[in-house]
C-alpha positions, 0 to 999 in steps of 0.5 A: 113732827120730830120726837125727843129721840129723833131730835137728840139723834139729829143733834149728835149728827151735827157733832154735838156731845150727847150730854150737851144735846140733852141739856139743850133739849131739857132747857127747851122743854123745861124738863129734866134729863131723866124725863127725856129718857123716859119720854123719848117718843114725845113729839116736840111742838114745831116751835120747840123743834125749831128753837132746839135746832137753832141752839144746836147749830150755835153749839156746833159753831162753838158757842158755850152751852151756858150762853144758850141756856143762860145759866151756869153752876158755880160753887153750888150756885146757879148763876145767870150768864150772858155773852157780856161775861166770861163763862165761870170755870170749875177751876176758879172754884179752887180760888173760892176754896182758898179764900174761904181758908184764909177767911177762916184763919182771921178774926177781922171784924168785919172781914172786908173782901174785894173781888176785882174783875168780877164778871158774872159775880161768881167769886164774890157771890160764892164767898157771900153764900159760903160766909152767910152768918159768919161771926164776925161779919163779912163785907164784900165789894166786887168791881168790874170795868164793864158796866154790862158785866156788872149788870149781870153780876148785880142781877145774880146778887139780887136773884140769889139774895146775897149782899155784895156791893158792886162798883164800876172801875178798872182794878184798883182805880175802882176803890178809893185809895184810903180803902183797906181790905183783909182779902183781895181776890181776882182772876184777871185776863192772862192770855196773850193777844195772839194766843192760838187758842183764842178762835175757840173762845171767840164767843166770849168777851175778848177783854175778859180773856186777853191782856196785851202782847204777853198776857201780863198787862192786867196783872201789872 
């Protein structure tokens, strides 16, 4: 028998940030954080308490919160994520904002956009969402070398009802040589293979993080 307040206290005793603990418990109980505060004496069912503790242990081991809840907010969208894809970072939203500025400055008809190394589909889907109803129209293609990553991106596109064309392949090899695009975006791996920060990122796909001895292989 454990209450909401006791569960959160136990999570913090493991070293979890209070906000992380609240998100995990909110996800487990399918209740908002405000509900947790108002019902801190609510008793968790045995299976809920066990699942919450298991998630807390994984979070304490450094596993990203997004993998534990299965979702991540990005540029106003809620994306489903798995360990097959990099967790979308807030900083990448600046790339989307820049792309939208570029899109507003052209009257290409249709505007053809390519997102290389799409991962969860974050960049392509954020653009598709922001450019809905644009005149002239927009055509977005997203590629990734990983078929499991593409499956995540395609699932997000279907769930959100956003029209993005997905293609498997490595960088430019994924699209025919005669294809032309008005806007090409990518947030490729750029970390060195021996970067000392990699242990902290061990739960995320290495191929989406590292790019050779100097971190520039994919950029080349």
